[in-house]
Backbone bond lengths (Angstrom), bond angles and torsions (degrees), N, CA, C in turn:
res aa  C-N    CA-C-N  psi(-1)  N-CA   C-N-CA  omega(-1)  CA-C   N-CA-C  phi
1 M - - - 1.451 - - 1.532 108.24 -
2 S 1.287 115.56 129.28 1.458 120.15 178.96 1.527 109.60 -91.62
3 I 1.315 115.03 169.36 1.466 120.41 175.91 1.528 110.04 -60.11
4 A 1.324 117.03 -37.95 1.466 120.29 178.58 1.534 110.51 -62.90
5 D 1.333 117.31 -39.25 1.465 120.72 177.52 1.529 110.14 -63.67
6 H 1.317 115.12 -43.73 1.466 119.53 178.99 1.530 110.33 -62.39
7 D 1.316 116.57 -45.70 1.463 119.89 179.38 1.522 111.22 -59.56
8 R 1.324 116.81 -41.36 1.469 121.14 179.00 1.534 110.12 -65.65
9 A 1.315 116.41 -40.08 1.459 120.42 178.28 1.521 110.41 -60.88
10 M 1.318 117.16 -42.73 1.464 120.62 -179.95 1.529 111.52 -67.42
11 E 1.329 116.65 -35.14 1.466 120.10 174.79 1.522 110.35 -61.45
12 L 1.322 116.50 -42.31 1.462 120.75 179.92 1.528 111.56 -66.07
13 V 1.321 116.53 -38.22 1.468 120.08 176.28 1.521 109.78 -62.21
14 D 1.314 117.30 -44.84 1.467 120.86 178.19 1.528 111.17 -59.82
15 Q 1.335 116.01 -43.37 1.461 120.29 179.23 1.528 110.84 -64.15
16 A 1.322 116.20 -41.97 1.464 120.39 179.95 1.526 110.49 -63.16
17 N 1.321 116.94 -43.69 1.468 120.13 179.16 1.521 111.45 -63.77
18 T 1.316 116.78 -38.89 1.463 120.57 176.93 1.523 110.32 -62.86
19 M 1.315 116.64 -43.55 1.462 120.49 179.97 1.530 111.00 -66.20
20 L 1.321 117.48 -38.27 1.463 120.23 177.06 1.526 111.38 -64.24
21 R 1.333 117.14 -41.48 1.469 119.89 177.44 1.526 110.43 -61.40
22 E 1.323 116.13 -43.51 1.469 119.96 179.20 1.521 111.07 -64.03
23 A 1.328 116.40 -41.17 1.465 120.25 179.71 1.530 110.61 -63.80
24 S 1.315 116.54 -42.35 1.464 120.05 178.41 1.526 110.82 -62.77
25 D 1.309 116.55 -43.78 1.467 120.65 178.85 1.531 111.36 -60.61
26 L 1.332 116.45 -41.59 1.464 120.18 179.13 1.524 111.47 -66.82
27 E 1.328 117.46 -41.12 1.466 120.60 177.42 1.524 110.29 -62.74
28 L 1.321 116.37 -40.19 1.462 120.43 179.38 1.526 110.41 -64.16
29 Q 1.322 117.15 -42.97 1.463 120.10 177.04 1.522 110.68 -60.69
30 A 1.331 116.13 -41.95 1.464 120.18 179.84 1.527 110.54 -65.42
31 A 1.332 116.89 -40.38 1.467 120.35 178.49 1.520 110.54 -61.74
32 R 1.304 116.23 -45.52 1.464 120.11 -179.49 1.526 112.05 -63.49
33 A 1.324 117.08 -31.30 1.462 121.28 -177.75 1.528 112.74 -83.54
34 S 1.315 117.18 -21.07 1.463 120.25 -175.98 1.521 111.44 -70.16
35 T 1.314 115.49 142.77 1.466 121.02 177.17 1.524 111.76 -108.44
36 H 1.313 117.46 -4.78 1.462 122.33 -179.66 1.527 108.95 -95.51
37 R 1.324 117.37 123.67 1.468 122.79 -172.58 1.528 112.67 -54.52
38 L 1.335 117.85 -49.20 1.462 120.51 -177.13 1.525 111.07 -66.88
39 T 1.317 116.51 -44.78 1.471 120.29 178.86 1.515 110.34 -60.80
40 K 1.331 116.79 -44.87 1.460 121.59 179.55 1.527 109.79 -58.35
41 A 1.326 116.73 -45.82 1.469 121.05 -178.75 1.530 111.42 -63.64
42 V 1.317 116.66 -43.20 1.463 120.77 -179.89 1.535 110.63 -64.22
43 L 1.316 116.36 -40.58 1.465 120.15 179.73 1.526 111.46 -68.18
44 Y 1.324 117.20 -40.26 1.466 119.89 175.54 1.528 110.67 -62.20
45 R 1.335 116.36 -43.89 1.467 120.09 178.66 1.522 110.17 -60.38
46 S 1.310 116.80 -42.27 1.461 121.31 178.68 1.523 111.21 -63.36
47 A 1.314 117.00 -45.80 1.472 120.74 -179.96 1.524 110.66 -61.07
48 A 1.319 117.00 -43.10 1.470 120.72 179.20 1.525 111.06 -65.98
49 S 1.321 116.96 -42.50 1.463 120.68 179.61 1.525 111.76 -63.82
50 I 1.312 116.39 -40.68 1.460 119.85 178.50 1.527 110.06 -65.58
51 S 1.318 117.32 -41.51 1.469 120.17 177.58 1.524 110.77 -61.17
52 Y 1.313 116.54 -41.99 1.464 120.77 176.98 1.535 110.03 -60.27
53 T 1.308 116.85 -45.71 1.459 121.96 179.69 1.525 111.07 -61.92
54 A 1.320 116.35 -32.23 1.467 121.89 179.52 1.533 112.04 -83.62
55 H 1.328 116.65 12.08 1.470 121.80 178.63 1.522 111.88 63.32
56 R 1.331 115.62 40.41 1.464 122.31 178.27 1.528 109.02 -123.30
57 P 1.341 117.45 66.36 1.461 119.26 -176.04 1.523 113.64 -63.55
58 G 1.318 117.89 -31.40 1.460 120.39 177.76 1.513 111.48 -65.53
59 T 1.312 116.17 -43.33 1.465 120.74 177.68 1.521 110.37 -65.28
60 A 1.324 116.29 -42.36 1.469 119.84 178.17 1.522 110.57 -59.38
61 T 1.324 116.92 -43.07 1.463 121.40 178.97 1.526 110.71 -62.28
62 D 1.314 117.14 -42.82 1.475 120.79 178.20 1.529 110.98 -61.80
63 I 1.320 116.14 -42.26 1.470 120.45 179.23 1.524 110.17 -63.46
64 I 1.326 116.43 -42.63 1.466 120.45 -179.99 1.523 110.56 -63.94
65 T 1.314 116.99 -42.53 1.466 120.55 177.83 1.521 110.41 -58.74
66 E 1.312 116.44 -44.46 1.465 120.66 177.70 1.525 110.63 -64.30
67 A 1.325 116.35 -43.31 1.470 120.45 -179.09 1.530 111.58 -58.86
68 M 1.313 116.32 -39.48 1.468 120.29 -176.37 1.529 112.17 -67.82
69 T 1.322 118.12 -20.05 1.465 120.29 177.33 1.531 111.47 -73.55
70 H 1.334 116.75 -11.22 1.467 121.59 -178.10 1.525 112.09 -103.28
71 D 1.336 117.16 15.55 1.463 122.78 174.24 1.532 112.64 52.05
72 P 1.345 116.55 64.41 1.463 118.34 179.04 1.535 110.99 -66.93
73 P 1.322 117.35 156.36 1.465 119.96 176.03 1.537 110.06 -56.11
74 P 1.327 117.03 150.84 1.467 120.51 -174.21 1.527 115.51 -52.46
75 A 1.308 118.61 -42.83 1.466 120.21 -178.21 1.526 110.90 -63.27
76 I 1.314 117.21 -41.32 1.466 120.72 179.57 1.520 109.84 -72.93
77 A 1.320 117.57 -37.41 1.469 120.90 176.69 1.528 110.08 -59.80
78 D 1.333 116.57 -40.69 1.469 120.29 177.75 1.527 110.88 -61.95
79 E 1.328 116.74 -44.01 1.462 120.93 178.96 1.529 110.87 -63.38
80 L 1.314 116.06 -42.33 1.469 119.98 178.66 1.529 110.90 -63.25
81 N 1.313 116.91 -42.36 1.466 120.36 179.18 1.525 111.57 -64.57
82 E 1.330 117.39 -38.92 1.469 120.59 176.99 1.530 110.67 -62.69
83 L 1.331 116.12 -45.21 1.462 120.08 179.49 1.524 110.52 -64.59
84 K 1.328 116.47 -37.84 1.467 119.70 179.45 1.523 110.82 -63.51
85 K 1.314 117.55 -39.94 1.468 121.01 177.45 1.524 110.96 -60.57
86 V 1.328 116.25 -45.13 1.470 120.57 179.00 1.524 110.13 -61.45
87 C 1.318 116.68 -45.71 1.467 120.99 -179.87 1.527 111.37 -62.93
88 E 1.324 116.62 -42.13 1.459 119.83 179.92 1.528 111.36 -65.18
89 E 1.332 116.91 -35.30 1.473 119.84 176.55 1.524 110.39 -65.18
90 I 1.312 117.41 -41.25 1.467 121.38 178.36 1.529 109.47 -62.98
91 I 1.319 116.43 -45.44 1.466 120.25 179.98 1.527 110.51 -61.60
92 A 1.336 116.44 -42.34 1.465 120.30 -179.98 1.522 111.79 -64.95
93 E 1.315 117.30 -36.31 1.469 121.17 178.45 1.523 111.72 -65.22
94 K 1.328 116.36 -33.41 1.459 121.12 -178.57 1.525 112.22 -78.48
95 A 1.334 116.43 -19.46 1.475 120.44 -176.50 1.504 112.23 -74.18
């Protein structure tokens, strides 16, 4: 692998992270706009998961906190709480 290959790889990582942030933002907008409880919960879970994947545990935690105010179904609430625990551990490790 040459330096040029490495530089290109890092450019692609930056692009991927940008796309993940945009995807999370769009999912969050869709969740906020949804009026159907299950759809709203699924979209919030998706937005939080994408934020986590994009290495944004603080944003994921904020999304989960917001999602929980909309009374998601128990199975999705459990998944959100599990993801929140993981995100909080990451945040605590960085502190």
